[in-house]
C-alpha positions as CSV (number, residue, x, y, z in Angstrom):
1,M,124.1,130.5,96.4
2,T,122.3,130.7,99.7
3,I,119.8,128.2,101.0
4,K,116.5,129.7,101.9
5,K,115.2,129.0,105.4
6,T,111.9,127.5,104.0
7,N,113.8,125.2,101.7
8,L,116.0,124.0,104.6
9,K,112.9,123.5,106.8
10,F,111.3,121.5,104.0
11,V,114.4,119.2,103.6
12,V,114.6,118.7,107.4
13,F,110.9,117.9,107.6
14,L,111.1,115.3,104.8
15,S,114.2,113.8,106.3
16,V,112.6,113.4,109.7
17,L,109.4,112.0,108.0
18,I,111.4,109.4,106.1
19,L,113.5,108.4,109.2
20,L,110.3,108.0,111.3
21,G,108.6,106.1,108.5
22,I,111.2,103.4,108.0
23,P,110.9,101.7,111.4
24,L,107.1,101.7,111.0
25,T,107.4,100.0,107.7
26,L,109.7,97.3,109.2
27,A,107.4,96.8,112.1
28,Y,104.4,96.0,109.9
29,A,106.4,94.1,107.3
30,D,105.4,90.6,108.4
31,D,102.9,88.0,107.1
32,D,100.1,89.0,109.5
33,D,96.7,89.6,107.8
34,D,96.3,93.0,109.6
35,A,99.7,94.1,108.2
36,E,98.7,93.1,104.7
37,D,95.6,95.2,105.0
38,V,97.7,98.2,106.1
39,V,100.0,97.7,103.2
40,E,97.1,97.4,100.7
41,N,95.4,100.5,102.2
42,L,98.6,102.5,101.8
43,G,98.6,101.5,98.1
44,W,95.1,102.7,97.7
45,V,95.9,105.9,99.6
46,A,98.7,106.6,97.1
47,V,96.3,105.9,94.1
48,G,93.5,108.0,95.5
49,A,95.8,110.9,96.4
50,G,97.3,110.9,93.0
51,I,93.9,111.0,91.3
52,V,92.5,113.7,93.6
53,A,95.7,115.8,93.3
54,N,96.1,115.6,89.5
55,V,92.7,115.5,87.8
56,P,91.5,118.9,89.1
57,F,94.9,120.5,88.6
58,I,95.2,119.3,85.0
59,A,91.6,120.2,84.2
60,M,92.2,123.7,85.6
61,N,95.3,124.2,83.5
62,K,93.6,122.9,80.3
63,I,90.7,125.3,80.9
64,R,93.1,128.2,81.5
65,R,95.0,127.4,78.3
66,Y,91.8,127.1,76.3
67,A,90.6,130.5,77.7
68,L,93.9,132.2,76.7
69,K,93.7,130.8,73.2
70,T,90.1,131.8,72.5
71,G,90.7,135.5,73.2
72,S,89.0,138.4,74.8
73,S,85.6,136.8,75.5
74,T,87.1,134.4,78.0
75,M,89.7,136.6,79.7
76,Q,87.5,136.9,82.8
77,V,87.8,133.1,83.3
78,T,91.5,133.3,83.0
79,K,91.7,136.1,85.6
80,Q,89.5,134.1,88.0
81,I,91.7,131.0,87.5
82,R,94.8,133.0,88.2
83,T,93.5,134.0,91.6
84,V,93.0,130.3,92.7
85,Y,96.1,129.0,90.9
86,K,98.5,129.1,94.0
87,P,96.1,127.4,96.4
88,V,95.3,124.7,93.8
89,L,99.0,124.2,93.1
90,N,99.8,123.9,96.9
91,F,96.9,121.3,97.2
92,H,98.4,119.5,94.2
93,I,101.9,119.4,95.7
94,M,100.6,118.4,99.2
95,L,98.4,115.5,98.0
96,N,101.0,114.3,95.5
97,S,103.6,114.3,98.4
98,I,101.2,112.2,100.5
99,G,100.6,109.9,97.7
100,Y,104.3,109.5,96.9
101,F,105.2,108.7,100.5
102,A,102.3,106.4,100.9
103,G,103.3,104.6,97.7
104,M,106.9,104.4,98.7
105,T,106.0,103.1,102.2
106,H,103.7,100.6,100.5
107,G,106.7,99.5,98.3
108,L,109.1,99.3,101.3
109,M,106.7,97.1,103.2
110,L,106.4,94.7,100.2
111,S,110.0,94.9,99.1
112,R,110.3,91.1,99.4
113,H,107.8,90.8,96.6
114,L,109.6,93.2,94.3
115,D,108.8,92.7,90.6
116,S,109.7,94.7,87.4
117,V,106.4,96.6,87.4
118,S,106.8,97.7,91.0
119,L,110.3,98.8,90.5
120,S,109.4,100.7,87.3
121,L,106.6,102.4,89.1
122,A,108.8,103.5,91.9
123,I,111.3,104.9,89.4
124,V,108.7,106.8,87.4
125,M,107.1,108.1,90.7
126,S,110.5,109.3,91.9
127,V,111.2,111.1,88.6
128,M,107.9,112.8,88.6
129,M,108.4,113.9,92.3
130,V,111.9,115.2,91.7
131,S,110.8,117.1,88.6
132,G,107.9,118.6,90.6
133,L,110.3,119.7,93.4
134,L,112.6,121.2,90.8
135,L,109.7,123.3,89.5
136,K,108.7,124.5,92.9
137,Y,112.0,125.0,94.7
138,T,114.6,126.1,92.0
139,S,114.9,129.6,90.7
140,S,117.4,129.2,87.8
141,R,115.8,129.5,84.3
142,N,117.4,126.3,83.0
143,S,116.2,124.2,86.0
144,K,112.7,125.6,85.5
145,I,112.7,124.7,81.8
146,F,114.0,121.2,82.5
147,G,111.5,120.7,85.2
148,K,108.6,121.8,83.0
149,L,109.7,119.6,80.2
150,L,110.1,116.6,82.3
151,H,107.1,117.1,84.7
152,G,104.7,117.8,81.9
153,Q,105.5,115.0,79.5
154,F,102.3,113.4,78.4
155,G,104.2,110.1,77.7
156,L,105.6,110.0,81.2
157,V,102.2,110.6,82.7
158,M,100.7,107.9,80.6
159,L,103.5,105.6,81.6
160,L,102.8,106.3,85.3
161,A,99.1,105.7,84.9
162,S,99.6,102.4,83.0
163,L,102.2,101.2,85.6
164,V,99.8,101.9,88.4
165,I,97.1,99.9,86.6
166,L,99.6,97.0,85.9
167,H,100.7,97.1,89.5
168,I,97.1,96.8,90.7
169,V,96.5,93.9,88.3
170,V,99.7,92.1,89.1
171,G,99.4,92.8,92.8
172,D,96.0,91.2,93.1
173,D,97.5,87.8,91.9
């Protein structure tokens, strides 16, 4: 099995991004009011990026599936959606990655206030991110099936949304 150059570049890019981000999080992780605003804003960036990345993507997939089920009268819609699927998928991946790293940085900066909701949220976010990466960057049939099953679980998505809401409610206290 050979590693593609693009996959290697992606891994190196993420590693450098993480290594550069850790000192920044430690620099702002004090009790200063400005630092608390930065941390809170990172949390809102993560929430906003998640909403903007997922709502249009899910809506497009639902419309595409509905058009396929209804038959020949809506096949033109399906063909049009197919032409924009890759750019929308790349937008989905890019914004979810931004949201993930903003959320994890937010969590690292507030790690001294760790609670069960925040830890659960970090775990579910990581599972969703890893399953999405499996879908995008693996080629074996079994990995694709596993990634689709895990990434598309309605229960996991609802758990993620409810943990975000709980985290916002608990974090405001």
